[in-house]
mmCIF file of the N, C-alpha and C atoms, coordinates in Angstrom:
data_MODEL
# 
_entry.id   MODEL 
# 
loop_
_atom_site.group_PDB 
_atom_site.id 
_atom_site.type_symbol 
_atom_site.label_atom_id 
_atom_site.label_alt_id 
_atom_site.label_comp_id 
_atom_site.label_asym_id 
_atom_site.label_entity_id 
_atom_site.label_seq_id 
_atom_site.pdbx_PDB_ins_code 
_atom_site.Cartn_x 
_atom_site.Cartn_y 
_atom_site.Cartn_z 
_atom_site.occupancy 
_atom_site.B_iso_or_equiv 
_atom_site.pdbx_formal_charge 
_atom_site.auth_seq_id 
_atom_site.auth_comp_id 
_atom_site.auth_asym_id 
_atom_site.auth_atom_id 
_atom_site.pdbx_PDB_model_num 
ATOM 1   N N  . UNK A 1 1  ? 26.232 1.576   1.987  1.00 0.00 ? 1  UNK A N  1 
ATOM 2   C CA . UNK A 1 1  ? 26.836 2.827   1.597  1.00 0.00 ? 1  UNK A CA 1 
ATOM 3   C C  . UNK A 1 1  ? 26.518 3.872   2.653  1.00 0.00 ? 1  UNK A C  1 
ATOM 4   N N  . UNK A 1 2  ? 27.492 4.638   3.057  1.00 0.00 ? 2  UNK A N  1 
ATOM 5   C CA . UNK A 1 2  ? 27.302 5.730   4.006  1.00 0.00 ? 2  UNK A CA 1 
ATOM 6   C C  . UNK A 1 2  ? 27.219 7.025   3.215  1.00 0.00 ? 2  UNK A C  1 
ATOM 7   N N  . UNK A 1 3  ? 26.182 7.777   3.489  1.00 0.00 ? 3  UNK A N  1 
ATOM 8   C CA . UNK A 1 3  ? 25.926 9.020   2.766  1.00 0.00 ? 3  UNK A CA 1 
ATOM 9   C C  . UNK A 1 3  ? 25.939 10.172  3.755  1.00 0.00 ? 3  UNK A C  1 
ATOM 10  N N  . UNK A 1 4  ? 26.638 11.231  3.401  1.00 0.00 ? 4  UNK A N  1 
ATOM 11  C CA . UNK A 1 4  ? 26.589 12.444  4.217  1.00 0.00 ? 4  UNK A CA 1 
ATOM 12  C C  . UNK A 1 4  ? 25.638 13.416  3.549  1.00 0.00 ? 4  UNK A C  1 
ATOM 13  N N  . UNK A 1 5  ? 24.691 13.906  4.334  1.00 0.00 ? 5  UNK A N  1 
ATOM 14  C CA . UNK A 1 5  ? 23.719 14.831  3.762  1.00 0.00 ? 5  UNK A CA 1 
ATOM 15  C C  . UNK A 1 5  ? 23.141 15.698  4.859  1.00 0.00 ? 5  UNK A C  1 
ATOM 16  N N  . UNK A 1 6  ? 22.337 16.665  4.459  1.00 0.00 ? 6  UNK A N  1 
ATOM 17  C CA . UNK A 1 6  ? 21.663 17.505  5.443  1.00 0.00 ? 6  UNK A CA 1 
ATOM 18  C C  . UNK A 1 6  ? 20.248 17.026  5.720  1.00 0.00 ? 6  UNK A C  1 
ATOM 19  N N  . UNK A 1 7  ? 19.826 15.934  5.101  1.00 0.00 ? 7  UNK A N  1 
ATOM 20  C CA . UNK A 1 7  ? 18.463 15.455  5.332  1.00 0.00 ? 7  UNK A CA 1 
ATOM 21  C C  . UNK A 1 7  ? 18.277 14.932  6.742  1.00 0.00 ? 7  UNK A C  1 
ATOM 22  N N  . UNK A 1 8  ? 19.386 14.588  7.426  1.00 0.00 ? 8  UNK A N  1 
ATOM 23  C CA . UNK A 1 8  ? 19.306 14.088  8.790  1.00 0.00 ? 8  UNK A CA 1 
ATOM 24  C C  . UNK A 1 8  ? 18.693 15.079  9.755  1.00 0.00 ? 8  UNK A C  1 
ATOM 25  N N  . UNK A 1 9  ? 18.771 16.350  9.427  1.00 0.00 ? 9  UNK A N  1 
ATOM 26  C CA . UNK A 1 9  ? 18.227 17.382  10.303 1.00 0.00 ? 9  UNK A CA 1 
ATOM 27  C C  . UNK A 1 9  ? 16.712 17.455  10.268 1.00 0.00 ? 9  UNK A C  1 
ATOM 28  N N  . UNK A 1 10 ? 16.080 16.955  9.227  1.00 0.00 ? 10 UNK A N  1 
ATOM 29  C CA . UNK A 1 10 ? 14.634 17.089  9.093  1.00 0.00 ? 10 UNK A CA 1 
ATOM 30  C C  . UNK A 1 10 ? 13.887 15.772  9.280  1.00 0.00 ? 10 UNK A C  1 
ATOM 31  N N  . UNK A 1 11 ? 14.592 14.693  9.507  1.00 0.00 ? 11 UNK A N  1 
ATOM 32  C CA . UNK A 1 11 ? 13.960 13.391  9.650  1.00 0.00 ? 11 UNK A CA 1 
ATOM 33  C C  . UNK A 1 11 ? 13.565 13.124  11.095 1.00 0.00 ? 11 UNK A C  1 
ATOM 34  N N  . UNK A 1 12 ? 12.655 12.184  11.271 1.00 0.00 ? 12 UNK A N  1 
ATOM 35  C CA . UNK A 1 12 ? 12.204 11.777  12.595 1.00 0.00 ? 12 UNK A CA 1 
ATOM 36  C C  . UNK A 1 12 ? 13.068 10.608  13.068 1.00 0.00 ? 12 UNK A C  1 
ATOM 37  N N  . UNK A 1 13 ? 14.236 10.915  13.635 1.00 0.00 ? 13 UNK A N  1 
ATOM 38  C CA . UNK A 1 13 ? 15.167 9.893   14.091 1.00 0.00 ? 13 UNK A CA 1 
ATOM 39  C C  . UNK A 1 13 ? 14.662 9.288   15.390 1.00 0.00 ? 13 UNK A C  1 
ATOM 40  N N  . UNK A 1 14 ? 14.771 7.955   15.491 1.00 0.00 ? 14 UNK A N  1 
ATOM 41  C CA . UNK A 1 14 ? 14.368 7.245   16.709 1.00 0.00 ? 14 UNK A CA 1 
ATOM 42  C C  . UNK A 1 14 ? 15.557 6.466   17.240 1.00 0.00 ? 14 UNK A C  1 
ATOM 43  N N  . UNK A 1 15 ? 15.666 6.456   18.575 1.00 0.00 ? 15 UNK A N  1 
ATOM 44  C CA . UNK A 1 15 ? 16.732 5.724   19.242 1.00 0.00 ? 15 UNK A CA 1 
ATOM 45  C C  . UNK A 1 15 ? 16.082 4.691   20.153 1.00 0.00 ? 15 UNK A C  1 
ATOM 46  N N  . UNK A 1 16 ? 16.714 3.550   20.273 1.00 0.00 ? 16 UNK A N  1 
ATOM 47  C CA . UNK A 1 16 ? 16.192 2.493   21.121 1.00 0.00 ? 16 UNK A CA 1 
ATOM 48  C C  . UNK A 1 16 ? 16.124 2.961   22.571 1.00 0.00 ? 16 UNK A C  1 
ATOM 49  N N  . UNK A 1 17 ? 15.049 2.608   23.249 1.00 0.00 ? 17 UNK A N  1 
ATOM 50  C CA . UNK A 1 17 ? 14.913 2.962   24.664 1.00 0.00 ? 17 UNK A CA 1 
ATOM 51  C C  . UNK A 1 17 ? 15.900 2.179   25.524 1.00 0.00 ? 17 UNK A C  1 
ATOM 52  N N  . UNK A 1 18 ? 16.444 1.094   25.007 1.00 0.00 ? 18 UNK A N  1 
ATOM 53  C CA . UNK A 1 18 ? 17.393 0.278   25.759 1.00 0.00 ? 18 UNK A CA 1 
ATOM 54  C C  . UNK A 1 18 ? 18.749 0.963   25.892 1.00 0.00 ? 18 UNK A C  1 
ATOM 55  N N  . UNK A 1 19 ? 19.012 1.992   25.102 1.00 0.00 ? 19 UNK A N  1 
ATOM 56  C CA . UNK A 1 19 ? 20.306 2.668   25.170 1.00 0.00 ? 19 UNK A CA 1 
ATOM 57  C C  . UNK A 1 19 ? 20.476 3.417   26.480 1.00 0.00 ? 19 UNK A C  1 
ATOM 58  N N  . UNK A 1 20 ? 19.389 3.789   27.121 1.00 0.00 ? 20 UNK A N  1 
ATOM 59  C CA . UNK A 1 20 ? 19.461 4.442   28.428 1.00 0.00 ? 20 UNK A CA 1 
ATOM 60  C C  . UNK A 1 20 ? 20.216 5.746   28.405 1.00 0.00 ? 20 UNK A C  1 
ATOM 61  N N  . UNK A 1 21 ? 20.844 6.052   29.522 1.00 0.00 ? 21 UNK A N  1 
ATOM 62  C CA . UNK A 1 21 ? 21.533 7.331   29.674 1.00 0.00 ? 21 UNK A CA 1 
ATOM 63  C C  . UNK A 1 21 ? 22.864 7.373   28.933 1.00 0.00 ? 21 UNK A C  1 
ATOM 64  N N  . UNK A 1 22 ? 23.418 6.224   28.597 1.00 0.00 ? 22 UNK A N  1 
ATOM 65  C CA . UNK A 1 22 ? 24.729 6.209   27.945 1.00 0.00 ? 22 UNK A CA 1 
ATOM 66  C C  . UNK A 1 22 ? 24.684 6.831   26.559 1.00 0.00 ? 22 UNK A C  1 
ATOM 67  N N  . UNK A 1 23 ? 23.562 6.693   25.871 1.00 0.00 ? 23 UNK A N  1 
ATOM 68  C CA . UNK A 1 23 ? 23.429 7.270   24.545 1.00 0.00 ? 23 UNK A CA 1 
ATOM 69  C C  . UNK A 1 23 ? 24.207 6.549   23.468 1.00 0.00 ? 23 UNK A C  1 
ATOM 70  N N  . UNK A 1 24 ? 24.826 5.433   23.813 1.00 0.00 ? 24 UNK A N  1 
ATOM 71  C CA . UNK A 1 24 ? 25.605 4.679   22.837 1.00 0.00 ? 24 UNK A CA 1 
ATOM 72  C C  . UNK A 1 24 ? 24.684 3.749   22.068 1.00 0.00 ? 24 UNK A C  1 
ATOM 73  N N  . UNK A 1 25 ? 24.169 4.264   20.997 1.00 0.00 ? 25 UNK A N  1 
ATOM 74  C CA . UNK A 1 25 ? 23.178 3.511   20.256 1.00 0.00 ? 25 UNK A CA 1 
ATOM 75  C C  . UNK A 1 25 ? 23.150 4.009   18.818 1.00 0.00 ? 25 UNK A C  1 
ATOM 76  N N  . UNK A 1 26 ? 22.450 3.299   18.001 1.00 0.00 ? 26 UNK A N  1 
ATOM 77  C CA . UNK A 1 26 ? 22.193 3.786   16.656 1.00 0.00 ? 26 UNK A CA 1 
ATOM 78  C C  . UNK A 1 26 ? 20.811 4.413   16.626 1.00 0.00 ? 26 UNK A C  1 
ATOM 79  N N  . UNK A 1 27 ? 20.605 5.274   15.663 1.00 0.00 ? 27 UNK A N  1 
ATOM 80  C CA . UNK A 1 27 ? 19.304 5.887   15.434 1.00 0.00 ? 27 UNK A CA 1 
ATOM 81  C C  . UNK A 1 27 ? 18.832 5.459   14.057 1.00 0.00 ? 27 UNK A C  1 
ATOM 82  N N  . UNK A 1 28 ? 17.541 5.333   13.908 1.00 0.00 ? 28 UNK A N  1 
ATOM 83  C CA . UNK A 1 28 ? 16.971 4.963   12.613 1.00 0.00 ? 28 UNK A CA 1 
ATOM 84  C C  . UNK A 1 28 ? 15.879 5.950   12.241 1.00 0.00 ? 28 UNK A C  1 
ATOM 85  N N  . UNK A 1 29 ? 15.693 6.114   10.938 1.00 0.00 ? 29 UNK A N  1 
ATOM 86  C CA . UNK A 1 29 ? 14.639 6.986   10.430 1.00 0.00 ? 29 UNK A CA 1 
ATOM 87  C C  . UNK A 1 29 ? 14.167 6.456   9.086  1.00 0.00 ? 29 UNK A C  1 
ATOM 88  N N  . UNK A 1 30 ? 12.867 6.373   8.893  1.00 0.00 ? 30 UNK A N  1 
ATOM 89  C CA . UNK A 1 30 ? 12.371 6.010   7.567  1.00 0.00 ? 30 UNK A CA 1 
ATOM 90  C C  . UNK A 1 30 ? 12.539 7.193   6.625  1.00 0.00 ? 30 UNK A C  1 
ATOM 91  N N  . UNK A 1 31 ? 12.906 6.896   5.390  1.00 0.00 ? 31 UNK A N  1 
ATOM 92  C CA . UNK A 1 31 ? 13.032 7.942   4.375  1.00 0.00 ? 31 UNK A CA 1 
ATOM 93  C C  . UNK A 1 31 ? 12.732 7.317   3.023  1.00 0.00 ? 31 UNK A C  1 
ATOM 94  N N  . UNK A 1 32 ? 11.647 7.745   2.429  1.00 0.00 ? 32 UNK A N  1 
ATOM 95  C CA . UNK A 1 32 ? 11.176 7.189   1.158  1.00 0.00 ? 32 UNK A CA 1 
ATOM 96  C C  . UNK A 1 32 ? 11.062 5.674   1.276  1.00 0.00 ? 32 UNK A C  1 
ATOM 97  N N  . UNK A 1 33 ? 11.722 4.916   0.416  1.00 0.00 ? 33 UNK A N  1 
ATOM 98  C CA . UNK A 1 33 ? 11.634 3.449   0.465  1.00 0.00 ? 33 UNK A CA 1 
ATOM 99  C C  . UNK A 1 33 ? 12.786 2.850   1.265  1.00 0.00 ? 33 UNK A C  1 
ATOM 100 N N  . UNK A 1 34 ? 13.501 3.689   2.028  1.00 0.00 ? 34 UNK A N  1 
ATOM 101 C CA . UNK A 1 34 ? 14.689 3.235   2.747  1.00 0.00 ? 34 UNK A CA 1 
ATOM 102 C C  . UNK A 1 34 ? 14.525 3.385   4.248  1.00 0.00 ? 34 UNK A C  1 
ATOM 103 N N  . UNK A 1 35 ? 15.429 2.749   4.983  1.00 0.00 ? 35 UNK A N  1 
ATOM 104 C CA . UNK A 1 35 ? 15.599 2.996   6.404  1.00 0.00 ? 35 UNK A CA 1 
ATOM 105 C C  . UNK A 1 35 ? 17.026 3.496   6.561  1.00 0.00 ? 35 UNK A C  1 
ATOM 106 N N  . UNK A 1 36 ? 17.166 4.659   7.171  1.00 0.00 ? 36 UNK A N  1 
ATOM 107 C CA . UNK A 1 36 ? 18.481 5.241   7.387  1.00 0.00 ? 36 UNK A CA 1 
ATOM 108 C C  . UNK A 1 36 ? 18.947 4.897   8.794  1.00 0.00 ? 36 UNK A C  1 
ATOM 109 N N  . UNK A 1 37 ? 20.230 4.611   8.930  1.00 0.00 ? 37 UNK A N  1 
ATOM 110 C CA . UNK A 1 37 ? 20.807 4.232   10.213 1.00 0.00 ? 37 UNK A CA 1 
ATOM 111 C C  . UNK A 1 37 ? 22.044 5.097   10.431 1.00 0.00 ? 37 UNK A C  1 
ATOM 112 N N  . UNK A 1 38 ? 22.176 5.657   11.646 1.00 0.00 ? 38 UNK A N  1 
ATOM 113 C CA . UNK A 1 38 ? 23.347 6.468   11.948 1.00 0.00 ? 38 UNK A CA 1 
ATOM 114 C C  . UNK A 1 38 ? 23.787 6.256   13.390 1.00 0.00 ? 38 UNK A C  1 
ATOM 115 N N  . UNK A 1 39 ? 25.015 6.611   13.665 1.00 0.00 ? 39 UNK A N  1 
ATOM 116 C CA . UNK A 1 39 ? 25.578 6.550   15.014 1.00 0.00 ? 39 UNK A CA 1 
ATOM 117 C C  . UNK A 1 39 ? 25.040 7.745   15.791 1.00 0.00 ? 39 UNK A C  1 
ATOM 118 N N  . UNK A 1 40 ? 24.389 7.487   16.915 1.00 0.00 ? 40 UNK A N  1 
ATOM 119 C CA . UNK A 1 40 ? 23.797 8.582   17.683 1.00 0.00 ? 40 UNK A CA 1 
ATOM 120 C C  . UNK A 1 40 ? 24.847 9.522   18.278 1.00 0.00 ? 40 UNK A C  1 
ATOM 121 N N  . UNK A 1 41 ? 26.064 9.031   18.474 1.00 0.00 ? 41 UNK A N  1 
ATOM 122 C CA . UNK A 1 41 ? 27.126 9.873   19.027 1.00 0.00 ? 41 UNK A CA 1 
ATOM 123 C C  . UNK A 1 41 ? 27.832 10.699  17.975 1.00 0.00 ? 41 UNK A C  1 
ATOM 124 N N  . UNK A 1 42 ? 27.675 10.344  16.706 1.00 0.00 ? 42 UNK A N  1 
ATOM 125 C CA . UNK A 1 42 ? 28.370 11.074  15.636 1.00 0.00 ? 42 UNK A CA 1 
ATOM 126 C C  . UNK A 1 42 ? 27.481 11.175  14.404 1.00 0.00 ? 42 UNK A C  1 
ATOM 127 N N  . UNK A 1 43 ? 26.319 11.820  14.516 1.00 0.00 ? 43 UNK A N  1 
ATOM 128 C CA . UNK A 1 43 ? 25.412 11.894  13.369 1.00 0.00 ? 43 UNK A CA 1 
ATOM 129 C C  . UNK A 1 43 ? 25.991 12.637  12.172 1.00 0.00 ? 43 UNK A C  1 
ATOM 130 N N  . UNK A 1 44 ? 26.973 13.478  12.414 1.00 0.00 ? 44 UNK A N  1 
ATOM 131 C CA . UNK A 1 44 ? 27.584 14.238  11.314 1.00 0.00 ? 44 UNK A CA 1 
ATOM 132 C C  . UNK A 1 44 ? 28.408 13.351  10.386 1.00 0.00 ? 44 UNK A C  1 
ATOM 133 N N  . UNK A 1 45 ? 28.676 12.123  10.791 1.00 0.00 ? 45 UNK A N  1 
ATOM 134 C CA . UNK A 1 45 ? 29.475 11.214  9.956  1.00 0.00 ? 45 UNK A CA 1 
ATOM 135 C C  . UNK A 1 45 ? 28.664 10.588  8.837  1.00 0.00 ? 45 UNK A C  1 
ATOM 136 N N  . UNK A 1 46 ? 27.359 10.766  8.849  1.00 0.00 ? 46 UNK A N  1 
ATOM 137 C CA . UNK A 1 46 ? 26.530 10.277  7.763  1.00 0.00 ? 46 UNK A CA 1 
ATOM 138 C C  . UNK A 1 46 ? 25.615 9.136   8.172  1.00 0.00 ? 46 UNK A C  1 
ATOM 139 N N  . UNK A 1 47 ? 24.858 8.661   7.205  1.00 0.00 ? 47 UNK A N  1 
ATOM 140 C CA . UNK A 1 47 ? 23.890 7.601   7.445  1.00 0.00 ? 47 UNK A CA 1 
ATOM 141 C C  . UNK A 1 47 ? 24.144 6.423   6.525  1.00 0.00 ? 47 UNK A C  1 
ATOM 142 N N  . UNK A 1 48 ? 23.749 5.267   6.983  1.00 0.00 ? 48 UNK A N  1 
ATOM 143 C CA . UNK A 1 48 ? 23.758 4.072   6.149  1.00 0.00 ? 48 UNK A CA 1 
ATOM 144 C C  . UNK A 1 48 ? 22.355 3.921   5.576  1.00 0.00 ? 48 UNK A C  1 
ATOM 145 N N  . UNK A 1 49 ? 22.246 3.638   4.305  1.00 0.00 ? 49 UNK A N  1 
ATOM 146 C CA . UNK A 1 49 ? 20.947 3.445   3.657  1.00 0.00 ? 49 UNK A CA 1 
ATOM 147 C C  . UNK A 1 49 ? 20.685 1.956   3.490  1.00 0.00 ? 49 UNK A C  1 
ATOM 148 N N  . UNK A 1 50 ? 19.560 1.498   4.021  1.00 0.00 ? 50 UNK A N  1 
ATOM 149 C CA . UNK A 1 50 ? 19.161 0.105   3.865  1.00 0.00 ? 50 UNK A CA 1 
ATOM 150 C C  . UNK A 1 50 ? 17.773 0.050   3.253  1.00 0.00 ? 50 UNK A C  1 
ATOM 151 N N  . UNK A 1 51 ? 17.569 -0.883  2.332  1.00 0.00 ? 51 UNK A N  1 
ATOM 152 C CA . UNK A 1 51 ? 16.202 -1.105  1.857  1.00 0.00 ? 51 UNK A CA 1 
ATOM 153 C C  . UNK A 1 51 ? 15.399 -1.653  3.032  1.00 0.00 ? 51 UNK A C  1 
ATOM 154 N N  . UNK A 1 52 ? 14.107 -1.551  2.969  1.00 0.00 ? 52 UNK A N  1 
ATOM 155 C CA . UNK A 1 52 ? 13.276 -2.075  4.056  1.00 0.00 ? 52 UNK A CA 1 
ATOM 156 C C  . UNK A 1 52 ? 13.466 -3.578  4.213  1.00 0.00 ? 52 UNK A C  1 
ATOM 157 N N  . UNK A 1 53 ? 13.700 -4.283  3.113  1.00 0.00 ? 53 UNK A N  1 
ATOM 158 C CA . UNK A 1 53 ? 13.935 -5.724  3.183  1.00 0.00 ? 53 UNK A CA 1 
ATOM 159 C C  . UNK A 1 53 ? 15.235 -6.029  3.923  1.00 0.00 ? 53 UNK A C  1 
ATOM 160 N N  . UNK A 1 54 ? 16.280 -5.277  3.610  1.00 0.00 ? 54 UNK A N  1 
ATOM 161 C CA . UNK A 1 54 ? 17.567 -5.478  4.297  1.00 0.00 ? 54 UNK A CA 1 
ATOM 162 C C  . UNK A 1 54 ? 17.463 -5.104  5.776  1.00 0.00 ? 54 UNK A C  1 
ATOM 163 N N  . UNK A 1 55 ? 16.713 -4.053  6.076  1.00 0.00 ? 55 UNK A N  1 
ATOM 164 C CA . UNK A 1 55 ? 16.514 -3.637  7.462  1.00 0.00 ? 55 UNK A CA 1 
ATOM 165 C C  . UNK A 1 55 ? 15.834 -4.758  8.253  1.00 0.00 ? 55 UNK A C  1 
ATOM 166 N N  . UNK A 1 56 ? 14.784 -5.328  7.689  1.00 0.00 ? 56 UNK A N  1 
ATOM 167 C CA . UNK A 1 56 ? 14.089 -6.422  8.377  1.00 0.00 ? 56 UNK A CA 1 
ATOM 168 C C  . UNK A 1 56 ? 14.992 -7.647  8.505  1.00 0.00 ? 56 UNK A C  1 
ATOM 169 N N  . UNK A 1 57 ? 15.829 -7.901  7.506  1.00 0.00 ? 57 UNK A N  1 
ATOM 170 C CA . UNK A 1 57 ? 16.795 -8.994  7.587  1.00 0.00 ? 57 UNK A CA 1 
ATOM 171 C C  . UNK A 1 57 ? 17.810 -8.767  8.700  1.00 0.00 ? 57 UNK A C  1 
ATOM 172 N N  . UNK A 1 58 ? 18.278 -7.525  8.839  1.00 0.00 ? 58 UNK A N  1 
ATOM 173 C CA . UNK A 1 58 ? 19.222 -7.194  9.903  1.00 0.00 ? 58 UNK A CA 1 
ATOM 174 C C  . UNK A 1 58 ? 18.570 -7.387  11.264 1.00 0.00 ? 58 UNK A C  1 
ATOM 175 N N  . UNK A 1 59 ? 17.346 -6.926  11.427 1.00 0.00 ? 59 UNK A N  1 
ATOM 176 C CA . UNK A 1 59 ? 16.639 -7.111  12.697 1.00 0.00 ? 59 UNK A CA 1 
ATOM 177 C C  . UNK A 1 59 ? 16.475 -8.588  13.028 1.00 0.00 ? 59 UNK A C  1 
ATOM 178 N N  . UNK A 1 60 ? 16.150 -9.388  12.033 1.00 0.00 ? 60 UNK A N  1 
ATOM 179 C CA . UNK A 1 60 ? 16.002 -10.831 12.243 1.00 0.00 ? 60 UNK A CA 1 
ATOM 180 C C  . UNK A 1 60 ? 17.325 -11.436 12.710 1.00 0.00 ? 60 UNK A C  1 
ATOM 181 N N  . UNK A 1 61 ? 18.415 -11.043 12.088 1.00 0.00 ? 61 UNK A N  1 
ATOM 182 C CA . UNK A 1 61 ? 19.749 -11.524 12.460 1.00 0.00 ? 61 UNK A CA 1 
ATOM 183 C C  . UNK A 1 61 ? 20.095 -11.121 13.892 1.00 0.00 ? 61 UNK A C  1 
ATOM 184 N N  . UNK A 1 62 ? 19.837 -9.891  14.242 1.00 0.00 ? 62 UNK A N  1 
ATOM 185 C CA . UNK A 1 62 ? 20.142 -9.401  15.589 1.00 0.00 ? 62 UNK A CA 1 
ATOM 186 C C  . UNK A 1 62 ? 19.319 -10.144 16.625 1.00 0.00 ? 62 UNK A C  1 
ATOM 187 N N  . UNK A 1 63 ? 18.027 -10.267 16.379 1.00 0.00 ? 63 UNK A N  1 
ATOM 188 C CA . UNK A 1 63 ? 17.148 -10.944 17.341 1.00 0.00 ? 63 UNK A CA 1 
ATOM 189 C C  . UNK A 1 63 ? 17.514 -12.413 17.525 1.00 0.00 ? 63 UNK A C  1 
ATOM 190 N N  . UNK A 1 64 ? 18.070 -13.030 16.498 1.00 0.00 ? 64 UNK A N  1 
ATOM 191 C CA . UNK A 1 64 ? 18.470 -14.437 16.580 1.00 0.00 ? 64 UNK A CA 1 
ATOM 192 C C  . UNK A 1 64 ? 19.860 -14.601 17.197 1.00 0.00 ? 64 UNK A C  1 
ATOM 193 N N  . UNK A 1 65 ? 20.550 -13.484 17.482 1.00 0.00 ? 65 UNK A N  1 
ATOM 194 C CA . UNK A 1 65 ? 21.872 -13.543 18.087 1.00 0.00 ? 65 UNK A CA 1 
ATOM 195 C C  . UNK A 1 65 ? 22.983 -13.866 17.114 1.00 0.00 ? 65 UNK A C  1 
ATOM 196 N N  . UNK A 1 66 ? 22.719 -13.736 15.832 1.00 0.00 ? 66 UNK A N  1 
ATOM 197 C CA . UNK A 1 66 ? 23.741 -14.059 14.829 1.00 0.00 ? 66 UNK A CA 1 
ATOM 198 C C  . UNK A 1 66 ? 24.598 -12.859 14.441 1.00 0.00 ? 66 UNK A C  1 
ATOM 199 N N  . UNK A 1 67 ? 24.324 -11.699 15.004 1.00 0.00 ? 67 UNK A N  1 
ATOM 200 C CA . UNK A 1 67 ? 25.078 -10.489 14.636 1.00 0.00 ? 67 UNK A CA 1 
ATOM 201 C C  . UNK A 1 67 ? 25.858 -9.932  15.815 1.00 0.00 ? 67 UNK A C  1 
ATOM 202 N N  . UNK A 1 68 ? 26.031 -10.717 16.858 1.00 0.00 ? 68 UNK A N  1 
ATOM 203 C CA . UNK A 1 68 ? 26.767 -10.232 18.026 1.00 0.00 ? 68 UNK A CA 1 
ATOM 204 C C  . UNK A 1 68 ? 28.229 -9.997  17.666 1.00 0.00 ? 68 UNK A C  1 
ATOM 205 N N  . UNK A 1 69 ? 28.762 -8.876  18.123 1.00 0.00 ? 69 UNK A N  1 
ATOM 206 C CA . UNK A 1 69 ? 30.156 -8.550  17.881 1.00 0.00 ? 69 UNK A CA 1 
ATOM 207 C C  . UNK A 1 69 ? 31.036 -9.339  18.840 1.00 0.00 ? 69 UNK A C  1 
ATOM 208 N N  . UNK A 1 70 ? 30.623 -9.433  20.075 1.00 0.00 ? 70 UNK A N  1 
ATOM 209 C CA . UNK A 1 70 ? 31.383 -10.151 21.088 1.00 0.00 ? 70 UNK A CA 1 
ATOM 210 C C  . UNK A 1 70 ? 30.761 -11.524 21.309 1.00 0.00 ? 70 UNK A C  1 
ATOM 211 N N  . UNK A 1 71 ? 31.563 -12.525 21.605 1.00 0.00 ? 71 UNK A N  1 
ATOM 212 C CA . UNK A 1 71 ? 30.994 -13.847 21.871 1.00 0.00 ? 71 UNK A CA 1 
ATOM 213 C C  . UNK A 1 71 ? 30.127 -13.803 23.129 1.00 0.00 ? 71 UNK A C  1 
ATOM 214 N N  . UNK A 1 72 ? 29.088 -14.574 23.132 1.00 0.00 ? 72 UNK A N  1 
ATOM 215 C CA . UNK A 1 72 ? 28.201 -14.617 24.292 1.00 0.00 ? 72 UNK A CA 1 
ATOM 216 C C  . UNK A 1 72 ? 28.886 -15.352 25.442 1.00 0.00 ? 72 UNK A C  1 
ATOM 217 N N  . UNK A 1 73 ? 28.717 -14.818 26.628 1.00 0.00 ? 73 UNK A N  1 
ATOM 218 C CA . UNK A 1 73 ? 29.242 -15.473 27.824 1.00 0.00 ? 73 UNK A CA 1 
ATOM 219 C C  . UNK A 1 73 ? 28.169 -16.403 28.369 1.00 0.00 ? 73 UNK A C  1 
ATOM 220 N N  . UNK A 1 74 ? 28.554 -17.590 28.730 1.00 0.00 ? 74 UNK A N  1 
ATOM 221 C CA . UNK A 1 74 ? 27.570 -18.540 29.268 1.00 0.00 ? 74 UNK A CA 1 
ATOM 222 C C  . UNK A 1 74 ? 27.902 -18.890 30.681 1.00 0.00 ? 74 UNK A C  1 
# 
């Protein structure tokens, strides 16, 4: 679920250091029992709320290469 709120202004948002100068990345912030995720280029569009369990599941999927949008080139 994507939620639009003003809480994004007071949270400690973190962006991956791998995004570099392009800034094309997502930002994450812990909030209560959730992890919030937003587009760093359009934070006004809202945040996605994930439970900590779902967040860790997503990270596991990404690290295993199962969440790639584009097919891997070999």
